[in-house]
C-alpha positions in Angstrom: -5.1 -11.4 13.5 -7.1 -8.7 15.5 -6.1 -5.5 17.5 -8.1 -3.3 19.7 -10.6 -6.1 20.7 -10.8 -3.8 23.9 -9.2 -0.4 24.4 -6.7 -1.7 27.0 -5.3 -4.1 24.1 -3.8 -1.0 22.4 -1.7 1.0 25.1 0.1 4.0 23.9 2.6 6.1 26.4 4.0 9.3 25.1 7.8 9.8 25.8 8.8 13.3 26.8 12.0 14.8 25.5 14.5 14.9 28.4 15.1 18.6 27.8 11.3 19.3 28.0 11.1 17.2 31.0 14.0 19.3 32.7 12.0 22.5 32.1 9.2 21.4 34.3 9.5 23.1 37.8 7.9 22.6 41.1 7.1 26.3 41.7 4.8 28.5 39.8 6.5 31.7 38.9 5.8 34.8 36.7 7.5 32.9 33.9 6.1 29.4 34.7 2.3 29.6 34.5 1.5 26.5 32.4 0.5 23.8 34.5 1.7 20.3 33.1 -0.4 17.1 33.6 0.1 13.5 32.7 -3.3 12.7 31.2 -4.6 9.0 30.9 -7.7 8.3 28.9 -9.7 5.4 27.5 -12.2 5.5 24.6 -11.8 9.4 24.4 -10.4 11.7 21.7 -7.6 13.9 22.9 -9.5 17.1 22.4 -12.6 15.7 24.4 -10.3 14.5 27.4 -8.5 17.8 27.2 -11.8 19.7 27.4 -12.9 17.7 30.4 -9.4 18.3 32.2 -9.7 22.1 31.4 -13.1 22.4 32.8 -12.2 20.7 36.0 -9.3 23.0 36.5 -11.3 26.2 35.7 -9.1 26.8 32.5 -10.0 27.1 28.8 -9.4 24.0 26.5 -8.4 26.4 23.6 -5.5 27.5 25.6 -4.3 23.8 26.2 -1.0 22.6 24.9 -0.3 18.9 23.8 2.1 17.2 21.3 -0.5 15.5 19.2 -3.8 13.4 18.9 -4.0 10.1 20.6 -6.1 7.2 19.3 -9.7 7.2 20.8 -9.9 3.4 20.6 -7.0 2.9 23.0 -5.7 3.3 26.4 -3.3 6.3 26.2 -1.1 8.5 28.4 0.0 11.9 27.2 1.1 15.3 28.5 -1.0 18.5 28.5 -0.4 21.9 29.7 -3.0 24.6 30.8 -2.4 28.1 31.9 -3.6 28.2 35.5 -4.4 31.5 37.3 -2.7 30.4 40.7 -0.7 27.6 42.1 -3.6 26.7 44.5 -5.9 26.0 41.4 -3.5 23.3 40.0 -5.1 20.2 41.7 -2.6 17.4 42.2 -5.0 14.8 40.8 -8.3 15.0 38.8 -10.3 12.4 37.3 -13.7 11.7 35.5 -15.3 8.8 33.5 -12.8 7.3 31.4 -9.9 9.7 32.3 -7.5 10.9 34.9 -4.7 13.2 35.2 -1.8 13.9 37.5 0.0 17.1 38.2 3.6 17.1 37.2 4.7 20.8 37.5 5.0 24.1 35.8 6.5 25.2 32.5 7.3 28.5 30.9 5.6 27.6 27.5 2.8 25.3 26.3 3.7 21.7 25.4 3.8 21.0 21.7 5.1 18.3 19.3 8.7 19.3 19.9 8.5 18.3 23.5 8.4 14.5 22.8 10.8 12.1 21.2 8.1 9.4 20.5 5.6 6.9 21.9 5.8 3.5 23.6 3.3 0.8 22.4 2.1 -2.2 24.1 -0.3 -4.0 21.7 -2.2 -7.3 22.3 -2.5 -9.1 18.9 -5.3 -11.5 19.1 -7.3 -14.2 17.1 -4.0 -15.6 15.8 -3.8 -19.0 14.2 -0.7 -21.0 15.2 0.6 -20.5 11.8 0.1 -16.7 12.0 1.9 -16.7 15.4 4.9 -18.4 13.7 4.9 -16.0 11.0 5.1 -13.2 13.3 8.4 -14.7 14.6 9.6 -15.2 11.2 8.9 -11.7 10.1 10.5 -10.3 13.4 13.6 -12.2 12.3 13.7 -10.9 8.8 12.9 -7.2 9.9 15.6 -7.2 12.7 18.3 -9.5 11.2 18.1 -12.0 14.0 15.6 -14.3 15.8 15.9 -12.3 18.9 16.3 -8.9 17.4 15.2 -6.0 19.5 15.2 -3.2 16.6 12.9 -3.6 13.6 13.8 -1.7 10.6 10.6 -1.0 8.5 9.4 1.5 5.8 8.0 4.4 7.5 4.6 4.4 5.7 1.7 6.7 6.8 -0.9 4.7 8.6 -4.6 4.5 7.8 -5.3 7.1 10.5 -3.8 9.7 8.1 -6.4 9.1 5.7 -9.5 10.0 7.5 -10.7 12.5 5.0 -10.9 9.7 2.5 -12.7 7.3 4.8 -15.7 7.3 2.5 -13.9 5.4 -0.2 -14.8 8.0 -2.9 -11.2 9.3 -3.4 -9.0 12.2 -2.1 -10.8 15.5 -2.1 -7.5 17.2 -2.8 -7.7 16.1 -6.4 -10.8 18.1 -7.2 -9.4 21.0 -5.0 -6.4 21.4 -7.3 -8.7 21.2 -10.4 -10.8 24.2 -9.0 -13.8 21.9 -8.6 -14.9 23.3 -5.1 -18.4 21.9 -5.1 -17.0 18.4 -5.6 -14.5 18.9 -3.0 -17.2 20.2 -0.6 -19.4 17.3 -1.4 -16.5 14.9 -0.5 -15.8 16.8 2.7 -19.3 17.0 4.0 -21.8 15.4 1.8 -20.3 11.8 1.5 -21.3 9.7 4.5 -18.8 7.1 5.8 -19.7 3.9 7.5 -18.1 4.9 10.7 -19.9 8.1 11.1 -21.8 8.4 14.1 -23.8 11.0 16.3 -23.9 14.6 14.9 -21.3 13.6 12.1 -23.7 10.9 10.9 -26.7 13.1 10.9 -24.8 16.0 9.2 -23.3 14.0 6.4 -26.3 12.0 5.6 -28.5 15.2 5.7 -26.1 16.9 3.2 -25.9 13.8 0.9 -29.7 13.5 0.8 -30.6 17.2 0.2 -27.4 18.5 -1.6 -28.5 21.9 -3.2 -31.2 22.6 -0.8 -29.2 25.1 1.1 -31.5 27.2 3.0 -33.5 24.0 4.2 -30.3 22.4 5.2 -29.1 25.5 7.1 -32.2 25.4 9.1 -32.3 21.6 9.8 -28.7 20.4 10.2 -27.2 20.0 13.6 -24.9 22.7 15.1 -21.2 21.8 14.4 -18.2 23.5 12.9 -18.8 22.2 9.3 -22.3 23.9 9.2 -20.7 27.2 8.4 -20.1 25.9 4.9 -23.8 25.3 4.3 -24.7 28.6 5.9 -22.4 30.5 3.6 -24.2 28.7 0.7 -27.6 29.4 2.1 -26.7 33.1 2.4 -25.8 33.2 -1.3 -29.3 31.8 -2.1 -31.0 34.2 0.0 -29.1 37.1 -1.5 -30.0 35.9 -4.9 -26.5 34.9 -5.8 -25.0 31.7 -7.2 -23.6 29.6 -4.7 -19.9 30.2 -4.1 -18.4 26.9 -3.3 -15.0 28.2 -3.0 -16.1 30.5 -0.2 -18.1 27.7 1.4 -15.1 25.5 1.4 -13.0 28.2 2.9 -15.6 28.3 5.6 -14.9 24.9 6.8 -12.6 24.5 10.0 -9.0 25.0 9.1 -8.0 21.5 10.3 -10.6 19.9 8.0 -9.2 21.8 5.1 -5.6 21.1 5.9 -6.0 17.5 6.6 -7.6 17.0 3.2 -4.4 18.0 1.5 -2.1 16.2 3.9 -4.0 13.0 3.3 -3.2 13.2 -0.4 0.4 14.2 0.2 0.7 11.2 2.5 -0.9 8.9 0.0 1.7 10.1 -2.8 4.4 9.6 -0.2 3.4 5.9 0.6 3.3 5.2 -3.3 6.8 6.5 -3.7 8.1 4.6 -0.6 6.6 1.4 -2.0 8.3 1.8 -5.3 11.6 2.6 -3.4 11.0 -0.4 -1.2 10.6 -2.7 -4.2 13.8 -1.3 -5.7 15.9 -1.7 -2.5 14.7 -5.4 -2.2 15.6 -6.0 -5.7 19.0 -4.4 -5.6 19.8 -6.1 -2.3 18.7 -9.5 -3.5 20.9 -9.1 -6.7 23.8 -8.0 -4.8 23.6 -10.7 -2.1 23.2 -13.4 -4.8 26.2 -12.1 -6.7 28.3 -12.2 -3.5 27.1 -15.7 -2.8 28.2 -16.9 -6.1 31.7 -15.5 -5.6 32.0 -17.7 -2.6 32.6 -21.3 -3.7 32.2 -22.5 -0.1 28.6 -21.4 0.3 25.5 -23.6 -0.6 23.2 -22.1 -3.3 21.8 -18.9 -1.9 18.2 -17.8 -2.1 17.6 -14.3 -1.0 14.6 -13.7 1.3 11.4 -12.4 -0.3 10.2 -8.9 0.5 7.3 -8.8 3.1 4.1 -7.6 1.9 0.9 -6.4 3.5 -2.4 -5.5 2.1 -3.8 -2.0 3.3 -7.0 -0.1 2.4 -4.8 2.7 0.9 -2.5 0.4 -1.1 -0.2 -2.5 -0.5 2.8 -2.1 1.7 6.4 -3.7 0.8 8.9 -4.2 3.4 12.4 -5.3 2.5 14.2 -7.7 4.9 16.8 -6.0 7.0 19.7 -8.1 5.4 19.0 -6.7 2.1 18.9 -3.0 3.0 22.2 -1.3 2.1 23.3 1.2 4.8 22.9 4.1 2.5 19.1 3.8 2.3 18.7 4.2 6.2 19.7 7.7 5.8 17.2 8.6 2.9 14.6 11.2 3.5 11.6 11.6 1.0 9.6 14.8 1.2 5.9 15.4 1.2 5.4 17.0 -2.1 4.5 20.6 -2.8 4.4 22.7 -5.8 8.1 23.9 -5.4 9.7 20.4 -4.5 12.8 19.7 -6.7 13.0 16.1 -7.4 16.2 14.5 -6.8 17.8 11.1 -6.7 17.1 8.5 -5.4 13.4 9.2 -5.2 13.0 11.1 -8.5 12.0 8.3 -10.7 9.2 6.9 -8.3 7.9 10.6 -7.9 7.5 11.0 -11.6 5.8 7.6 -11.8 3.4 8.4 -9.0 2.5 11.9 -10.2 1.8 10.5 -13.7 -0.4 7.8 -12.3 -2.6 10.5 -10.6 -2.4 12.8 -13.8 -1.0 15.7 -12.0 2.4 17.5 -12.1 4.4 19.0 -9.2 3.3 22.5 -10.1 -0.3 21.6 -9.8 -0.1 21.0 -6.1 -1.7 24.3 -5.1 -5.3 25.4 -4.6 -6.5 28.1 -7.1 -7.8 31.1 -5.4 -7.0 30.2 -1.8 -4.2 30.7 0.4 -5.1 27.7 2.5 -5.0 24.8 2.6 -1.6 24.5 1.1 0.7 21.7 0.2 3.7 22.3 2.4 6.9 20.4 1.8 8.5 18.4 4.7 11.0 15.6 4.8 10.2 12.3 6.2 12.6 9.4 6.8 12.3 6.5 4.4 12.9 3.9 7.2 12.1 4.1 10.9 13.4 1.9 13.7 11.0 0.1 16.1 13.3 0.0 19.1 13.1 -2.0 22.3 11.1 -4.5 20.5 9.7 -7.6 22.4 7.2 -10.3 21.4 5.6 -12.5 24.1 5.2 -16.2 23.5 1.7 -17.4 22.2 -0.9 -17.8 24.7 -4.5 -18.9 24.5 -6.8 -16.0 23.6 -9.6 -15.7 26.0 -11.7 -13.9 23.5 -11.3 -16.6 20.8 -13.8 -19.5 20.6 -11.6 -21.5 18.0 -8.6 -22.2 20.1 -6.5 -19.3 18.6 -3.8 -17.5 20.5 -2.5 -14.1 21.4 0.8 -12.4 21.5 1.8 -9.1 22.9 4.1 -6.7 20.9 5.9 -3.8 22.7 8.2 -1.3 21.1 9.1 2.4 20.9 8.8 4.6 17.8 9.8 8.2 17.1 7.2 11.0 16.6 5.2 10.7 13.5 5.7 7.1 13.0 2.8 4.5 13.1 2.4 1.5 15.2 -0.1 0.1 12.9 2.4 0.0 10.2 4.8 -2.1 12.3 1.9 -4.6 12.8 1.5 -4.7 9.1 5.1 -5.5 8.7 4.6 -8.3 11.2 1.7 -9.7 9.1 -1.4 -8.1 10.2 
């Protein structure tokens, strides 16, 4: 099973909140100075595409508003706002290589995450054996409760995209951070190459890895990028005859790089708790359904459906069949853990087990001597619904040389949920 064989195979359309759409007006006024554009891009990151749009409009990318980052290796549509000096400067359509934008109107504030309700996905799944194609149909039935169900109920795991700061396979750098080992944390952040590194990132991480400790030489040789400030901080220590201050060097990294390192570990803890809860939900549901069947003498011997599983680089995922999920679980929220989180039922036991496995306590989830990054607590729904789900019939895959087939899955997800997790539930 293959996705993203080409960017157009993974289509993402951002869904504006109706209230936000209603705030977009036709005329620029003293209050409405933010021009809103519908931005389509292919094989570009959101910051890169926004930068190109801003340049074409004579605006500054740093003042742009948007709801979130859309995948580079996809065809995406999202909404972007930019402050524009005059109505005449807001071009109705602009485009460049791999991107184009259409003017929608004016708003009184920048677009942000609260302005969207979710995303619509249209994903071509390729290189399927005929058996794998049948399994997709079977899993759809189990996740929705019927063969033609148009709403899948899946555990709301974080997808692999969330764990970019651990892409090198050497662990989560939040762990050395909470131990106060800032050199190790910094080495994981900038001195541990990943296979998918390219361009300046590849040159930078490989340079740091090969000359770790030669701070003055590195400061003179490394390519210019935001992460270079950490190396320059260490080089200045050496030039001043001081011991390298790795805490200050880590603090010199871009704020986003720092915070995502913490959030990646929080997401891993959340996924591990969710997996334990999913196993519990399946077991309790299977026992309850079996007991009910035994009380009905008119029914044949009942065998509850097995939990659906999928392997992932950051831990196996478990998905209980829809029929075995008691309604109470659909309302459960599990927090991203912080130092002040109070563990409560029904996730408290899973929380204790996961923290013990990593050798940390709740109170340890803080960075000594730094105000940021921080372990902020936020609730996340245990289950999410993939609404409006449809799955095309198998068709020959033009990219396959072995007679395999392709299918197209389409569905809507709320903000913060991952399409790749839905595909894992379907057997990817």
